[in-house]
C-alpha positions in Angstrom: 0.0 -0.1 0.0 1.1 3.5 -0.7 -0.9 6.7 -0.2 -0.8 9.9 -2.3 -0.1 13.1 -0.2 -3.5 14.7 1.0 -4.5 17.8 -1.1 -7.1 19.9 0.6 -9.8 17.6 1.6 -8.9 14.6 -0.6 -7.1 11.5 0.5 -6.1 8.7 -1.9 -4.9 5.2 -0.9 -3.5 2.8 -3.4 -3.1 -1.0 -3.2 -1.0 -3.3 -5.3 -2.7 -5.7 -8.0 -2.8 -9.4 -7.7 -3.6 -9.8 -4.1 -7.3 -10.7 -3.9 -6.1 -14.0 -2.4 -6.3 -13.1 1.3 -3.2 -14.6 3.0 -1.9 -15.7 -0.3 -3.8 -19.0 -0.5 -7.4 -18.1 -1.3 -9.2 -19.0 -4.7 -12.2 -17.6 -6.1 -14.9 -19.9 -7.5 -15.1 -20.1 -11.3 -18.6 -18.8 -11.4 -20.3 -15.6 -12.6 -19.9 -12.9 -10.2 -16.2 -13.7 -9.1 -14.3 -12.5 -12.3 -10.6 -12.6 -11.7 -9.4 -9.2 -10.4 -12.8 -7.9 -9.5 -12.1 -8.4 -5.8 -8.6 -7.0 -6.1 -8.7 -3.5 -4.4 -6.5 -0.9 -6.3 -7.6 2.5 -4.9 -9.8 4.2 -2.3 -10.4 7.8 -2.8 -12.1 10.2 -0.3 -13.0 13.6 -1.4 -14.8 16.5 0.4 -18.2 17.6 -1.2 -20.6 20.4 -0.3 -23.0 17.8 1.1 -20.7 15.4 2.6 -17.8 13.1 1.4 -17.6 11.1 -1.9 -16.0 7.6 -1.4 -14.8 5.8 -4.6 -13.3 2.5 -4.6 -11.6 1.0 -7.8 -10.9 -2.5 -8.6 -8.4 -4.3 -11.0 -11.3 -5.6 -13.0 -14.9 -4.4 -13.4 -17.2 -6.2 -11.0 -19.8 -8.5 -12.5 -23.4 -8.3 -11.4 -25.4 -11.5 -10.6 -29.2 -11.7 -10.9 -31.0 -12.5 -7.7 -34.5 -12.4 -6.2 -34.4 -10.3 -3.1 -37.7 -11.8 -1.6 -40.2 -14.5 -2.5 -42.3 -13.1 -5.3 -40.3 -10.0 -5.9 -38.6 -8.9 -9.1 -35.2 -10.0 -10.0 -32.4 -7.6 -8.9 -28.8 -7.4 -10.2 -26.1 -6.9 -7.7 -22.3 -7.2 -7.4 -20.6 -9.7 -4.9 -18.1 -7.0 -3.6 -18.5 -5.7 0.0 -16.0 -3.0 1.2 -15.8 -2.1 4.9 -14.1 1.2 5.9 -13.4 1.6 9.6 -12.1 5.0 10.8 -10.4 6.0 13.9 -11.4 9.3 15.4 -8.1 10.7 16.9 -10.2 13.0 19.2 -12.0 10.1 20.9 -11.1 7.6 23.6 -11.3 3.8 23.0 -13.7 2.6 20.3 -14.6 -0.8 18.9 -11.8 -3.3 18.4 -13.9 -5.8 16.6 -15.3 -5.2 13.2 -18.6 -6.5 11.9 -19.3 -10.2 12.5 -18.0 -12.8 10.0 -14.8 -11.1 9.0 -12.9 -12.8 11.8 -10.4 -10.0 12.3 -10.0 -7.2 15.0 -8.3 -3.8 14.9 -4.7 -4.0 16.1 -4.6 -0.6 17.6 -6.0 -0.5 21.3 -8.1 2.5 20.5 -9.9 0.6 17.7 -12.3 2.5 15.5 -15.1 4.9 15.9 -17.1 5.5 12.6 -17.4 3.4 9.5 -18.9 2.9 5.9 -20.1 -0.3 4.4 -20.5 -0.3 0.6 -22.6 -3.1 -1.0 -25.2 -3.9 -3.5 -27.9 -4.6 -0.8 -27.2 -1.9 1.9 -30.7 -1.9 3.3 -30.5 -5.7 4.0 -27.0 -5.6 5.5 -28.0 -2.6 7.7 -31.2 -4.3 9.0 -29.3 -7.5 9.6 -26.3 -5.9 11.4 -28.6 -3.7 13.4 -30.0 -7.0 14.9 -26.9 -9.0 15.5 -24.4 -6.2 16.2 -26.2 -3.2 17.3 -23.4 -1.9 19.2 -21.2 -1.5 16.1 -23.9 -0.9 13.6 -24.9 2.3 15.3 -21.6 3.8 14.3 -21.8 2.7 10.8 -23.4 4.1 7.6 -24.8 1.8 4.8 -25.2 4.3 1.8 -27.7 3.6 -0.7 -27.6 4.7 -4.4 -24.1 3.4 -5.1 -22.9 3.9 -8.8 -20.9 1.2 -10.4 -19.2 2.5 -13.5 -16.6 0.3 -15.0 -13.9 -0.6 -12.4 -15.2 2.0 -9.8 -17.9 2.2 -7.3 -19.0 5.7 -6.1 -20.9 6.5 -2.9 -21.7 10.0 -1.2 -22.2 9.9 2.6 -23.0 12.5 5.0 -20.1 13.9 7.1 -21.5 12.3 10.2 -20.4 9.0 8.7 -16.8 9.8 9.2 -14.7 11.5 12.1 -14.5 15.3 11.8 -10.9 15.0 10.9 -11.3 12.2 8.4 -8.6 13.4 6.2 -5.9 12.7 9.0 -7.8 9.6 10.3 -6.4 6.1 10.3 -8.5 3.7 8.3 -9.0 -0.1 8.0 -10.3 -1.3 4.6 -11.5 -4.8 4.1 -12.8 -6.7 1.1 -15.3 -9.6 1.4 -17.5 -11.4 -0.9 -21.2 -11.2 -0.2 -22.7 -14.4 1.2 -26.3 -15.7 0.5 -27.8 -15.3 3.8 -30.6 -18.0 4.0 -30.5 -18.3 0.2 -30.9 -15.2 -2.0 -34.4 -15.9 -2.8 -35.3 -15.5 0.8 -33.0 -12.5 1.7 -33.9 -13.4 5.2 -30.5 -12.4 6.8 -30.0 -15.5 8.8 -30.6 -16.1 12.5 -30.7 -13.3 14.9 -27.4 -14.1 16.7 -25.0 -12.0 18.5 -22.0 -14.2 17.6 -18.5 -14.4 18.9 -15.6 -13.0 16.6 -14.9 -16.4 15.0 -18.5 -17.3 14.3 -19.7 -17.2 10.7 -22.0 -14.5 9.3 -24.8 -15.3 6.7 -23.7 -12.2 4.6 -20.1 -13.1 4.5 -19.0 -15.8 2.0 -17.2 -18.4 3.9 -13.6 -19.8 2.9 -13.3 -23.6 3.0 -10.3 -26.0 2.1 -11.5 -26.4 -1.5 -13.4 -24.2 -3.8 -17.2 -24.7 -3.7 -19.0 -25.6 -7.0 -22.3 -24.1 -8.3 -24.6 -25.6 -10.9 -26.9 -22.6 -10.8 -25.9 -19.4 -9.2 -27.6 -19.7 -5.7 -30.2 -22.4 -5.1 -32.0 -20.5 -2.4 -32.4 -23.7 -0.4 -30.1 -22.7 2.5 -26.3 -22.5 2.8 -24.5 -21.3 -0.4 -22.8 -23.9 -2.6 -20.3 -21.3 -3.8 -17.4 -21.1 -1.3 -14.1 -19.7 -1.6 -11.2 -22.2 -1.2 -7.8 -22.2 0.2 -7.6 -21.9 3.9 -4.4 -23.4 5.5 -5.2 -24.1 8.4 -8.9 -24.0 8.4 -9.6 -22.9 11.8 -10.3 -19.4 12.9 -9.0 -18.0 9.4 -10.2 -14.7 8.3 -12.9 -14.4 5.5 -11.2 -11.3 4.0 -10.0 -11.4 0.3 -8.1 -8.0 0.1 -7.2 -4.9 2.4 -5.1 -2.0 2.6 -1.8 -2.5 4.6 0.7 0.0 5.7 4.1 0.2 4.3 6.6 -2.3 5.8 4.0 -5.1 6.3 2.5 -7.6 4.0 -1.1 -8.7 3.5 0.0 -12.4 3.6 1.7 -11.8 7.0 -1.3 -9.8 8.5 -4.0 -12.2 7.4 -1.9 -15.3 8.0 -1.4 -14.4 11.6 -4.3 -16.1 13.3 -4.9 -19.3 15.2 -7.4 -21.0 17.5 -8.8 -18.4 19.8 -6.7 -15.7 18.3 -8.1 -13.5 15.4 -5.9 -11.8 12.9 -5.1 -8.2 14.2 -5.0 -5.7 11.5 -3.2 -2.3 11.6 -4.8 1.0 10.6 -3.4 2.9 7.5 -2.7 6.6 7.7 -2.7 9.2 4.9 0.7 10.3 3.7 2.1 12.9 6.0 -0.1 11.7 8.9 1.5 9.9 11.7 -0.4 7.6 14.0 -1.3 9.4 17.3 0.1 8.4 20.6 -0.8 4.9 21.6 -1.6 3.7 18.1 1.7 1.8 17.5 1.3 -1.8 16.8 1.2 -3.9 20.0 -0.3 -7.1 21.1 -3.8 -8.1 19.7 -6.5 -6.5 21.9 -9.2 -8.6 23.6 -12.3 -8.6 21.5 -15.5 -6.7 22.7 -17.6 -8.9 25.1 -20.7 -10.2 23.3 -24.1 -9.2 24.3 -25.3 -13.0 24.2 -23.4 -16.2 25.5 -24.5 -19.7 24.4 -25.6 -22.2 27.3 -23.0 -24.9 27.1 -24.6 -27.1 29.8 -27.7 -27.3 32.2 -27.7 -29.0 35.4 -31.1 -28.5 37.2 -31.3 -24.7 37.4 -27.6 -24.1 37.0 -26.3 -23.1 33.6 -22.7 -23.0 32.4 -22.1 -20.3 29.7 -19.3 -20.5 27.2 -17.2 -17.3 27.2 -15.3 -16.4 23.9 -11.3 -16.5 24.2 -9.7 -13.4 25.6 -12.7 -12.2 27.5 -12.5 -11.9 31.2 -15.9 -13.2 32.5 -15.4 -12.0 36.2 -14.8 -8.5 34.8 -17.5 -8.3 32.4 -20.2 -10.1 34.1 -19.5 -9.9 37.9 -21.6 -12.0 40.4 -25.1 -10.7 40.7 -25.4 -9.6 37.1 -28.8 -10.4 35.7 -29.6 -11.8 32.2 -32.4 -13.0 30.1 -32.6 -16.6 29.1 -33.4 -16.7 25.3 -34.7 -20.1 23.9 -34.5 -21.2 20.4 -36.6 -18.9 17.9 -35.9 -16.0 20.4 -38.6 -17.1 22.7 -38.3 -15.8 26.3 -37.0 -18.4 28.9 -36.9 -16.5 32.1 -34.3 -14.7 34.1 -30.7 -15.9 35.2 -28.2 -14.4 37.8 -24.6 -14.8 37.4 -22.9 -16.7 40.4 -19.4 -16.7 39.2 -16.7 -17.7 36.7 -14.4 -20.6 36.4 -12.2 -22.1 33.6 -13.6 -19.9 30.9 -17.1 -20.5 31.7 -19.8 -18.3 33.4 -21.9 -19.9 35.9 -25.4 -18.7 36.4 -28.6 -19.6 38.2 -32.0 -19.8 36.5 -34.5 -18.1 38.9 -37.4 -20.7 39.2 -40.5 -19.8 37.4 -42.2 -23.2 37.1 -40.6 -24.2 34.0 -37.1 -25.7 33.4 -34.2 -24.0 31.4 -34.7 -24.7 27.7 -31.8 -26.5 25.7 -30.1 -24.8 22.9 -30.5 -21.3 24.7 -28.5 -18.3 25.0 -28.2 -15.6 27.9 -28.5 -11.9 26.7 -27.0 -9.4 28.9 
């Protein structure tokens, strides 16, 4: 990555070609919508406008559109498979979010995290509704602009100034490229289950990466999980689902996306405009602990005592001290009563279900 010096209120970041393969091993399916080079990020440009900021993203090859049906009985709609996340750090703010949206399987390396962001996609209203359900803490700081213009190799979006920090031309940014997943099947566009998942969980709107490339007879069958998967994870455990990103000088995309492991997400640094140095405390350091989830899955039930599984890196005693109240949520988001935290041990949170005449339901979660 190299950045062109900022001129007035314009910032340009450039990225090398030929690196749409994640940590160097990913391979796109040979199917419509995954043209070679169309996920290869080449340039991100931010330019001040009278009514906001124009964001343009340029690819190595023009993205292809795929015809899908956005709901049962609805007309067909042509959308591209590229999704671009831009996460900005506000130098005037304190600690922000360290986790990005679910399904990317990465965190921000800088302990101060990010504060504002923009998600560019062909179905912004669907993604906004989905992430406001499953990641409301982060979605409230994100904009999902509609009315994107796709011209040749470039996508254009205009966003209000509130979508970026006040000093966006000097802010660090993390830019990620993922492939749009099919949710519960494109014919339904349901957005998947309403789950506030851990950092390493999959998301229905981020296309997964498997050991081998998935094959497709028709584009998406609409019957459930998508048959079109990206291939090449080595090893296949906790690996990012990110195809391309901007990286600072002196680092490599392969090294950053390849530095992951069981219980350890890839920690990615921010990129700063030319002539702008990271602020105090933003130098690379050990990967930060992820944000605590708002729901924990119930691992076991013994009478009225529940053991809740806590994601790696989270201190349960600090996040949910004894006496913390939570709501038991049964499958289908049905209410299951109230629980009170008793304590923590061995990476699990122990809670008691307050007797209400019905036993705790299996396959449940506790919402805090």
